[in-house]
C-alpha positions, 0 to 999 in steps of 0.5 A: 396713816403714820403715827405722826399723822395720827398724833396730829389728827388727835391734837387737832380734834382735841383742840377744836373740841376744847380750846376754841375761843369765840372771842379770840377767833380770827380764822377767816374760814370759821363759819361762826365768825367769818360766815354770814347769816344774810342768805338771800334765796336763789333760783333752783331747778333740778337739772338733768345730769348733762345740763348739770355737768355742763353748767359746772364745767362752764362755771369753772373754766369761766373763772379761770380754773384748770384743775379737775379735782377742785370742781369735781370735789365741790360737787362731791362735797355738796352731794355728801352734805349730811343734812337730808330731808324727806323730799329734799324739802330743806334743800332750798334753804341750805342752798341759799345758806351755802351760796351766801358764804365767803369763799374760805368759809365755803371751802371749810364747810365743803371739807367738813362735809366730806370729813363727816364720812371718815368715821362711817367709812374710812376706806371710802373716804380714803379712796375719795381723797383725791377729790378733797385734798385741795381743801387743805391747800392755801388756795389762791384767789383764782381758785377761791373764785372758781370754788364759789362759782362752781358751788353756786352753779351746782346749787342753782342746778339742783345738786341738793335736790338730787342728793338731799332726799332721805330716800336713797332711791331718789338720791340714786336717780342720777350719777352726778359725778359721772356727768361732772367728771366727763364734762370737765375733761376735754374730749382728747383727754377722755380719748387718751385715757380710753375712758368713756362712762356708760350712758345711764340709759344704756346702764339701765337697759343692760340691767333690765335685760339681765334681770329679765333673762335671769343672767347670773351676772346680776346678783339675785339672792341676798348675800351675793356679791357683784364685781365691776372691774372697770367701774368708772363712777359706778353707773352699772351698779347704780342701775342694778341697785335701782332695779333691786329697789323696784323689786322691793329689795335692799341693795345693802343686803348685797355685796358690791366691789367696784375697781377702777384705774383712774383715781378721779373716777374711783373717787367719784365711785366712792362718793356715789357708794355713800350717796346711793347708800349701797351699804356696808358691803360696798367697796371701791378699789383703785388699780389696774386689774390686769396688773393686779389680779388680786385687787378685789381681795386687796381692796376688802383687806384694806377696808378691814384694816382702815376700819380697825385703824379708825376705831383705834384713832377714835379711842385715842381721841376720846381718851385725849379729850377726857384727859385734857378735860380732867387736867382743866378741871383739876387746874380750875379746882386748884386755882379756886383754893 
């Protein structure tokens, strides 16, 4: 991030923290003023991944959409929704609230859901950005209608039930990002990319076979690392993490490095690392492993650099808020004399 971008980010955060005036707000995307509290319940079911993906694709194309990043990003932001509850008990209430919001409020909420994770994992947030950059665009009515249609379809088919549990094992049962991306892409587009995501049943079978025969390709001891050079959205690692949990182990104690050429699939993998809670040593790099033999090492180094940059930005934000607050207090004190 450039110095100019950092300054703009700091100013935006400080303004939001200190200068938002409720009575003067005319922002059509502000939930406090343009949102609605009239949230009728919606019918929700936890659909299988294949049904979920087709429902999202159908909703998007029926609304006249053509881009892939917007509908995939809607699902990603909903999957990342920070509010989790035991057994996803709060999912139905949240689904009704989200589904009732006007389109521009909805876009702002989806953006904030994704942005929440910048402070936690700036490297994964950066890799996932192709799924969220559209939230900063001035979307036209067709795209806004598509966002609303996809949101409601995803909610009705249980995105929050899939991803809203406090138990990461429950959130890892289905790779929603894989089902959505492959459903959105037309058959010939997938062929041209040479992209065929491994079906989850096959991933589970491979993982179980490797665990049974003691193959060293599967990490077996705490602290070990696993590398997937053609990761897609991370399906094999999802299966591996679930196998570890079944054995009473925590996937976060291992290291996971996923590399992927396609930017949308890599973004989906970054989202999945957070949803599946693979831990602080899980990383996603985008690039061609054949042309970039050091891509794994570069990915780890970049993650460290982004972590340091995040720390610097947060210090600057805290200092700027403190300075602005002090200035306001001094001005109020001087005016009172």
